[in-house]
C-alpha positions as CSV (number, residue, x, y, z in Angstrom):
1,M,130.9,66.0,188.5
2,Q,130.9,67.1,184.6
3,R,127.1,66.1,184.8
4,I,126.5,67.9,187.5
5,A,128.3,71.1,185.9
6,L,126.2,70.3,182.8
7,F,123.1,70.0,185.0
8,V,123.9,73.8,186.7
9,F,124.6,74.9,183.2
10,V,121.2,74.1,181.7
11,L,119.7,75.6,184.8
12,A,121.5,78.9,184.4
13,L,120.3,79.0,180.9
14,I,117.0,78.8,181.6
15,P,115.8,82.3,182.6
16,F,117.8,83.4,179.8
17,T,116.0,81.6,177.2
18,M,112.8,82.6,179.2
19,N,114.1,86.4,178.4
20,L,114.6,85.5,174.9
21,Y,111.2,83.9,174.1
22,A,109.4,86.9,176.5
23,K,111.2,89.4,173.6
24,E,110.4,87.6,170.8
25,V,106.5,87.4,171.5
26,N,106.9,91.1,172.6
27,D,108.5,91.9,169.4
28,M,105.7,89.9,167.3
29,V,102.7,91.8,168.8
30,K,104.3,95.2,169.2
31,D,103.0,96.1,165.7
32,I,99.7,94.5,166.0
33,H,96.9,96.6,167.3
34,W,93.5,95.7,168.2
35,L,90.9,98.0,167.5
36,G,88.1,96.2,168.6
37,H,86.0,93.3,167.1
38,D,88.0,91.7,164.1
39,T,89.6,95.0,163.3
40,F,93.5,94.9,163.6
41,K,96.2,97.2,162.1
42,I,99.3,95.5,161.6
43,A,102.3,97.8,160.8
44,G,105.1,95.9,158.6
45,E,106.4,96.5,155.5
46,K,102.7,97.8,154.5
47,V,100.1,99.0,156.8
48,I,97.1,96.3,156.6
49,Y,93.9,96.9,157.8
50,T,91.7,93.9,158.5
51,D,87.9,94.2,158.4
52,P,87.5,97.7,159.4
53,F,84.5,98.4,161.9
54,K,83.7,101.1,164.2
55,I,87.0,103.1,163.1
56,K,87.8,105.9,165.5
57,K,90.2,108.2,163.7
58,K,91.4,108.4,160.0
59,D,94.2,106.4,158.6
60,T,95.6,105.6,155.3
61,A,96.0,101.6,154.8
62,D,98.3,100.2,152.2
63,I,96.1,97.0,152.0
64,I,92.8,96.3,153.8
65,L,91.5,92.5,154.1
66,I,87.8,91.9,154.2
67,T,86.6,88.5,155.2
68,H,83.2,88.5,154.1
69,E,80.5,90.6,153.6
70,H,78.6,91.0,157.0
71,H,78.0,94.8,158.2
72,D,80.4,94.1,160.8
73,H,83.5,93.1,158.6
74,C,82.5,94.7,155.2
75,S,81.7,98.3,156.3
76,P,82.0,100.8,153.2
77,E,81.8,103.9,155.4
78,D,84.7,102.5,157.8
79,V,86.5,101.3,154.8
80,K,86.6,104.8,153.5
81,K,88.1,105.8,156.9
82,V,91.4,104.3,156.2
83,Q,91.2,104.0,152.6
84,G,93.6,106.2,150.0
85,A,94.2,106.4,146.5
86,D,96.5,103.6,146.2
87,T,95.0,101.5,148.9
88,V,94.6,97.7,147.8
89,I,91.2,95.9,149.1
90,V,91.3,92.1,149.0
91,A,87.9,90.8,149.5
92,T,85.2,88.3,148.6
93,A,83.3,88.8,145.6
94,D,80.2,89.6,147.5
95,C,81.8,92.6,149.0
96,A,83.0,94.2,145.7
97,G,79.6,95.9,144.6
98,K,79.4,97.4,148.3
99,L,82.9,99.0,147.8
100,S,85.2,101.4,145.4
101,G,88.7,101.5,144.3
102,N,91.5,99.0,143.4
103,I,89.8,95.7,144.6
104,K,91.1,92.0,144.3
105,I,88.5,89.6,144.5
106,V,89.3,86.2,146.3
107,K,87.8,82.7,147.4
108,P,88.9,79.8,149.2
109,G,92.4,78.5,148.2
110,D,93.5,81.6,146.2
111,K,96.9,83.4,146.7
112,I,97.4,87.0,145.3
113,N,100.2,89.9,145.5
114,A,99.3,92.8,147.0
115,G,101.8,95.3,147.4
116,G,104.6,92.8,147.6
117,I,103.0,90.7,150.0
118,E,101.2,87.2,149.4
119,F,98.1,86.9,151.0
120,E,96.4,83.2,150.8
121,A,93.0,83.0,151.6
122,V,91.9,79.9,153.3
123,P,88.5,78.5,154.3
124,S,86.1,80.4,156.9
125,Y,83.0,78.8,157.7
126,N,80.1,77.7,160.5
127,T,79.8,73.9,161.0
128,N,77.3,73.7,163.5
129,K,75.3,77.0,162.9
130,K,74.0,78.7,159.6
131,F,75.2,82.3,159.8
132,H,78.6,81.5,157.6
133,P,77.7,78.9,155.3
134,K,80.6,76.8,153.6
135,A,79.1,77.6,150.1
136,N,79.7,81.2,150.7
137,D,83.4,81.0,150.0
138,W,84.3,83.5,153.1
139,V,87.6,83.4,154.0
140,G,90.4,83.6,156.4
141,Y,93.8,84.7,155.4
142,I,97.5,83.8,156.1
143,F,100.3,86.4,155.2
144,T,103.7,87.3,156.1
145,V,104.6,90.6,157.9
146,K,108.2,91.0,159.2
147,G,109.2,87.3,158.8
148,Q,106.0,86.2,161.1
149,R,103.3,84.0,159.5
150,I,99.8,85.9,160.7
151,Y,96.8,84.0,160.3
152,L,93.4,86.1,160.3
153,A,90.8,83.2,160.7
154,G,87.5,85.4,160.1
155,D,84.0,84.5,161.3
156,T,84.4,80.4,161.3
157,D,84.0,77.7,163.7
158,Y,86.6,75.1,164.5
159,I,86.9,73.3,160.9
160,P,89.0,70.4,159.7
161,E,91.2,72.7,157.4
162,M,93.2,74.1,160.5
163,K,95.2,71.2,160.8
164,N,97.2,72.2,157.7
165,F,97.5,76.1,158.4
166,K,100.9,77.0,159.1
167,C,101.4,80.3,161.3
168,D,103.2,81.9,163.6
169,I,100.7,84.2,164.9
170,A,96.8,83.2,164.9
171,L,94.1,85.6,165.4
172,L,91.1,83.3,166.7
173,P,87.5,84.6,167.0
174,V,86.3,82.9,170.8
175,S,83.1,84.5,171.6
176,G,80.6,81.9,170.4
177,T,77.1,82.2,169.0
178,Y,78.2,83.4,165.4
179,V,81.7,81.8,165.6
180,M,83.5,79.1,167.4
181,T,83.3,79.4,171.4
182,A,86.5,79.9,173.6
183,D,86.8,76.1,174.2
184,E,86.6,75.2,170.5
185,A,89.3,78.4,169.5
186,V,91.3,76.3,172.0
187,K,91.0,72.9,170.1
188,A,91.7,75.0,166.7
189,A,94.9,76.4,168.2
190,L,96.4,73.3,169.4
191,D,95.7,72.0,165.8
192,I,97.3,75.2,164.3
193,K,100.1,75.4,166.6
194,P,101.4,79.0,166.5
195,K,103.7,81.0,168.8
196,I,101.3,83.2,169.6
197,A,97.5,83.2,169.7
198,I,95.8,86.3,169.9
199,P,91.8,86.2,170.5
200,M,89.2,88.4,168.6
201,H,85.5,88.9,168.0
202,Y,84.3,90.0,171.2
203,G,83.4,92.9,173.1
204,S,81.5,94.5,170.4
205,I,78.5,92.4,169.2
206,V,78.7,89.3,171.1
207,G,81.0,87.9,173.9
208,S,83.2,89.7,176.6
209,K,86.6,89.6,177.9
210,D,85.9,86.5,179.9
211,D,85.8,84.6,176.9
212,A,89.5,85.6,175.7
213,K,90.3,84.9,179.5
214,K,89.1,81.3,179.1
215,F,90.7,80.8,175.9
216,A,93.9,81.7,177.6
217,E,93.3,79.6,180.5
218,G,92.7,76.6,177.9
219,L,95.9,77.2,176.4
220,K,98.1,77.8,179.6
221,G,101.3,75.9,179.1
222,K,100.4,74.7,175.7
223,V,100.2,77.7,173.3
224,E,101.2,81.4,174.5
225,V,98.2,83.9,174.2
226,V,98.1,87.9,174.2
227,I,95.1,89.4,175.3
228,L,95.3,92.9,173.6
229,D,94.1,95.9,174.8
230,E,91.5,97.6,172.5
231,E,93.0,100.8,171.1
């Protein structure tokens, strides 16, 4: 009888646990706004913008993260739309000449503090195509907002270093052509093991929402995927 009672108790806990998990997922992503391509506005202790591109309305970022110098990631006119007098820009060396203001230059392996938040620059490169050579020292970023570690992958393929990345939320490209495909991004997510994976780098220059859906299907039952609506 005790075993039966315990089994019934455990069954009763399942809906409660699932509701708690759903709330945790919602709480983690509610402050992450996808503005298209690789551009996110992350509202936490500070307002963080990533790779501003095709910005629709002016805003003021505390911190802007730029992964590399391609025009759809390092766009000076879009940076200006979200840059204020005190905005800190974290970027690779080849972006510095295009931008002005308070710029902190990083390369893979660097850790810097901006606005009280520590940002780790991690490798981001192609393995089977030539668009993003490893030698360029382009980056992704890992940083913590409201207690959640976020990984912004940048324009990358599925690379060996991902096995060592630890995060709660992974923002991963899925469109192929210049970055990893949806299937490759599934492998990346399984290596990284985030609580939530959010697809990006589709619907603008290359790729479509079908890539995001394929990514989600490939991780079904393994990693929670949230496909954000473009804002």
